[in-house]
N, C-alpha and C positions, 0 to 999 in steps of 0.2 A: 514776734513778727520781724524784728530787726535782724535776728540770726537767720531767718529764712531768706530775707532779702539779700544778706550778704553772701549766703551760699549760692543762691540763684545767680547773682551777679558774678560770683567768683567762677562758677561753672561755665556760664555762657560766655563771659568775656575773656576767658582764658586766664583769669587771675587766680592765684593760689597762694596759701600762706608760705609756700616754698619760695615764691618770688620775694617775700619780705621776711626773711629768716633771721634778721638781726633782732636783738632784744628790744631795741627801741621801736622798731616797726610794729612789733606785736603789741607793745604798750600803746602806740598810737591807735591801732585798730580797736583795741578794747575801749579806749577813751572815746573814740569817734562813735562807737555803737551806743555808748551810754549817753553821750551828750548831744550830739548833732541830730538835726531833724531832716533827714534825707528822704526824698520821695521813695515810696515803696511800691512795688508792682507785683500783684499776685496773679499768676498766669491761669486764671479762670475767667472765662468770658462773662461779661456783664450784660444783663437784660433788664428791661424797665420794671419787670415784676420781681426782681431779685435785688439783693443787697450789692452795692458796689464793692468789687473784690479788691480794688487797689485804691488806697487812700493817701493823698498827699497831705501831710499835716504841717501846716505853717502858722505861726502866730500872726494875728492881724497887725498891720502897721498902725502905729500910734497916730492920732490926728495932729499932734504938734509938729510944726515945721522944724526940721533940723537946723541948728545954727552952725555957721562956719566954725570949725575947729582950729586950733593953733597949728602952725607948720611943724611937722615932725622934726625933732631934734636929733642930730647925729650923736651916736654913742659908740663906745668901744664894742667890738664884735662879741665880747663875752657877756655884755651887760644885757638885762632884760628891761624893756619899758615898764614904768611904773603902773601903767594901766593894765598890764598883762601878767600872766604867771608863766614861768619857765622852770619846770621841775628840774632839780639837780640830777635826778636819775634818768631823765629823758631830755638831754640837753639840746637836741635838735628840734624840739617842739615848742611853740609858743601859743598859749591859750588867751585869746582876747574876746571870746564869744560872750554874748549876753551881758554886756556892761554898759549899755547906753552910749556907746562911742559914736561920735559924729564925724570922726576922721580916722585915717589910718596911722597908727603909731609907726615909728622906726622899726624895721625888721633887721635884726643882727644877721651877719653873713653866714653864721653857722646853721641857721635854720633850714629844715627840710619840710616841716609840717606846721602850717599856720592856720589859725582858726579865727575868723572875724565875723562869723555868722551871728544872726539875731542881734543886730545893732541898728543904728540909724545913720549909717554911713551913705552919703550921697555922691561922693566923688572919689576918683583914684587919680592922684596927680601924676604927671609925667615923672618917670624915674623912681616911683614908689618902691619898686622891687629891684632896682639896679644893684643894690648892695647884697641882695639875698639870691644870688644866681644858682644856688643849689637847691632851691625849692622844688619839691616833688608833688606835694598836695596842698592846694590853696582853697580854703572854704570862705566864700563871700556871700553865701545865700542868705536870704531873709534880711535884706537891707533895702535901701532906696536909691541904688546906684543907677544913674541914667547915662545913656551913651554919650550925650554931649558934654559930660563932665568926666570923661575918661581920657587919659593921655593917649596919643595916637599910637604909640608903640610901648604901651605900659607893660606888656608881657614879652617884649621883644628879646630880653636877655635871659629869660628862664629856659635855658636849653634842656633842663632835666625835668620840666613840669609834666606830670603824668595825668593828674586829675584836677579839673577846675569846676568848682561849684558856684554858679551865679544864678541859680534858679530863684524865683520870687524877688525880683528886683524891678526896675523901671526901664530896662534896656528896650531900645527901638530897633536895634540891629545887632547882628552877631559881632562880637569883638574881633578885630583884625588888625594886624596879623596875629596868629596864634602859633605857639611853639610847635615844631614838627614832632616833638617827643610826646605830645598829648595822646592819652589813651581813652579818657572819658571827659565828655563835655556836657554839663548840666545847665540848660538854659530855659527849662520849663517855667511857666508862670511869669512871663515877661510881656512885652508889648511889641514884639518883633513881627513885621508885616511881610518882609521879603527876605529871601536867602539867595543872593546872587551866586553864580558858579564860583567866583573868586573868593567868596567868604571863607570856604573851607579848603582852599587850595593848599596842597602840600602836606595835608594831615594824613599821611599814609600809615601811621601807627594807630589811628583812632579806631577803637573797637565799639564804643557805645556813644550814641548821640541822642540827647533828650531835648526835644523842642516842643513838647506838648503844651497846650493851653496858652498859645500865643494867638496871633492874628494873621498868620502867614497865608497868603493867597498864591504865592508862586515859589517854587523850589528850583525850577530849571533843571540843570544837570549837576547840581551841586554835590550830589552823592556819588557821582560816577567815579571820581578819582580817589575815593576813600577805600583803598585796596584791602584794608584789614577790618572794615566795619562788619560787626556781627549783629548789632541791634540798632534800629532806627525807630524812635517813637515820635511820630508827627501827628498824633491824635489831638483832637479838640483844636482844630485850626480852620481856616477858611479856604482850603484847597479845593479846586474845582477839576483838577486833573492830577494824575499820579506823577511823582517825580520822574524825570528822564533818566534812563541809564542806571539801573540798580547795580551795585557792586557784586561781583561773583562770590564774595566771602559772606554775604548777608544770610543770616539765619532767622531773624525776627523782624517783621515789618508791621508796624501799628499805625493805621490810617483811619481809625474809627472817629466818628463825629466830624465829618468834613462834608463837602458838597460834590463829591466825585460821582460822575454819571457814566463813565466809559473807562475801558482798560484796553490799550493796544494789543494787537495779536502778538503772541509769543512774549509777553512782557515779563513773565516769571521765569522763563527758560534761561535767561542769562545768569541766574542765581541758582546753581545746582545744589546748593546746601540749605536752601530755604526751607524752614520747618513750620513756622507759624506766620499766618497772614490773617490780619483782623481788619475788616473793612465794614463793620457794622455801622448803622446809622449814617449812611450816605444816600446817594440818589441813583444807584446802579439799576440799570434795566437790562433785559435780555438783548435789546437792540444795541446796547453799548458794549456787548461782549461777543468775542468770537467763539466758535465751537469748542476749541480746546484751551481757552484762556486759563482755566484752573486745572488742566490735565497735566500736572507736574508731578513727577514720581517722588520728589523729595518732601513735598508739603504733607505734614501730619495733622495739622489743625487749620481749619478754614472757617472763619466767621463772616458770614454775609447777612446776618440778621438785620431786620429793620431797614430794608432797602425797597425797591420797587420791582423785584423780580416776579415774573409770572410763570416761569418754568424752572425746574431744577437744572442748574448748569451741569454739564458733564465734568466729573471729577476723576482723578486717577484711582486705581484699585488700592494703592497704598495709603490713601487717606484714612485717618482714624477717627477724626471728630469733625462733624459738619453741622454748622449752625445756620439755619435758614428761617427761623421763626419770625413772625412780623413782616412777612412779604405779601405778595398777591398770587401765590402759586396755587393753581387749581387742578393739577394732575400729578399723579405719582408715577414718574416714568422710570422704570427699572433700567433702561438703557443709559440713564445718566450715571449709573454705578457699574453696570456690567455690560460690556458690548456683546459678550457671549456668556450664557448662563448654562453651566454644566457642573459636574462634580470637580473638575480641575480649575475651573475659572470662577472666582468669587471676589467679592470686595472684603478689604480688611476693616471696614468701617465698624466702629464700636459704639459711637453716640451719633444719633441723627435726630435733630430737632426740626419739626415742621409745624408746630403749633402756632396758632395765630395766622393761619393762611386760609385758603378757600378749599382745601382738600377735605373730602369726606372720608370717614374711617373705612367705609366699605370700598373705597377706591384703590386699596392696596392690591397690587397684582399678585396672582397665585404663586409666581416664581420668586417673589420677594425673599421668602425664608431661605431659599437656596443661594441666592446672590448675596444676601445680607446675613449669612449664617453666623458671623462673629459679632453682630450688633447685640449689645446688652441693654441699650436705651434707644427706643424709637418713640418719639412723641408726635402725635398728629392732632 
């Protein structure tokens, strides 16, 4: 599963081993896949009667309250803190993961990859990384870090930081300011409730944003300025409206398990590269949708299962997978898929799920086989 996750993220976020062609970078990647527990996302829709396709695996936090640790001691740039390992054949990496640490050790200046995951760290003091300005990957996930115990500009000098892992902590807000070099930001499984527009300001290189399993009720226009964003995972939050202003670069949008009941007209038209939209387990109704809300030629997969829809919304003929089970749909309208039904005009739909609705099997119109001629799965 780890290899699948890495390949998916590498393909979608524009990352490739070609970008990390140094011997030490390959060694880092191999170690990270073996040791770290990063969230994995399998791109198969999830339904109540099926197994969850994506599993975030995190060790549960210990009940014991962490005790304050000693102040980190300054050390020569070549030295490795005694709490950690610094392999001689990989001199730019420092492994401090899963060691019951309650504080951050000193980070030598030569380090590019540092691992602090799976510890009991509660605070990041101001200046903790000022000596290690070459850091590119920083793993702090599965700790107990809280927002009020972080320095105000703790990441301010990390001008080369590309990936920051802070998922499964006790953060109540997005760390800010963040380096403009950042490409991936992992903040899932925290206690964040609001993402103001300024929180992600200047992150024009960010390609992947993970904010699932928080308590976010408002996103505002915080995504609008992320000109390189490809993936936004905002699932399992408390959103009542979709984020304002999607980036034109966006390809994957995950909003399942929220409380969204409406989508503005032409909402998806500003993102011409959008491929996957998942909005299952929300409160969508036909009254909250315009006629052409989902009539986007780029979308290949659309998941609207477990909402409150009474009619099949109109979709583009390029759509390949449509999931509508668990709604209140009572009619099979072929015009939702094909405005004109003939030999030359048909839908590219391959999978259509309508089970768990109020449609009867004999309600399928006679011209459905002509319109849906490419469909291999139709469940009613």
